[in-house]
N, C-alpha and C positions, 0 to 999 in steps of 0.2 A: 605487232610488236617487232617484227623483223625489219619494217621500215623505220621505226623509231630508233632501234639499235644501230641500223646502218648509219643513219643521219647523224645520231649522237657520237658514233665513233669517229666521225670526220669533223664534227663541229663543236663537240663539248668535251669537257674533261674526262679522264679515265674513271674517276670516282662517280660521276654522274652516269656514265654508261654502266658501270658496276651495279649501281643502285637501280638503274633501269632493267638490267637483265635479272637481277635477284627479285625485284618486285613483280616482274612479268611472269617469271616462273612460279613464284609463290601463288599468284593469282590464278593462273591457268591450272596448276595442280589442285588448288582448292576447288576450283569450278568442276574439274572433272571428278574429284573425290565426291563432291555434292550430288552430281548427276548420277555417279554410281551407286551412292547410298539411296538416293530417291528410287532408282530403278529396282534396287534389291528390295526395299522396303514396300513399294506398290506391287512388285511381283509376288511377295509374301501375302500381302493383303488379299489379292485376288484369289489365292488358293485357300487362305483362311481368314475370314473377316474378323475374327476374334483375336487376332494378334495384337500385341501392343506396340505403340510407337517409341517406347522407351529406348530399344538399342540404337535406332536412328539418332535420337536425341543425344545419347551418351557418346555416340562416334562423332557427331557434329561438335560436341562440347570439348572433346579430346583433341579434334583437329583444330579447333579454334585456339586451345592452349598451345598446341604444337606451333601454330603460326605466331603466336604471341612471343613464344620462346625464340623462335628463328628470327623474328624481327628484332627482338632485344640483342641477340647476339650480333646480328648484322650492324646494328647502330653503335653497340658498345665495343665491339672488337675489330671491325674492319673500317676501311675509308670511305665506305659507301656513302654516296650523297643523299640526304633525305628527301630532296626534291625529286630526284631520279627514282627513288624508291616509291614514292607516292605516285608519280606517273606511271611507273611499272605496275604498281598494285590496281591502277585504273584500266589496264589495258583490256580486260574482259568487258568492263563497262563500255569503253569506248567502241570495242568491236560489236557488241550488241546494239548500241545506239546507231552505228552506222548501217548495220544490217537492217534495222527497223526503218531507218530513212530510205534506204534502198528499195526496201520492199514497198513502202508507201508510194514512192514515185513510179515504180514500175506498175502497180495496180492502177494508179491514176491515169496513166497514159494508155492503158490497155482497156479502160472503160468498165473495170470490175468494181469500181467504188460505189 
């Protein structure tokens, strides 16, 4: 995200950079929230296998509603560019894809495939 922000600050409009920053922050915070929720939920399941997954699902739905509200406010009340916002929201997916590609090629060169 840092590289995209740096490039967009030089070559793109301010609204695009704002959308990229906002979308990236939303995406990264959502990813960490999901990670934290899964770790907490699976940690509780290890301690007591009879626990319900309902609290995790409720927190997930609340986080999804909050993201929807933030996206609505960003698009309705600011000048953030929607294309920058979408690209920012895809930063986690781009990072995961690049990590998988890098891991694949590092394994294929080491003979572990």
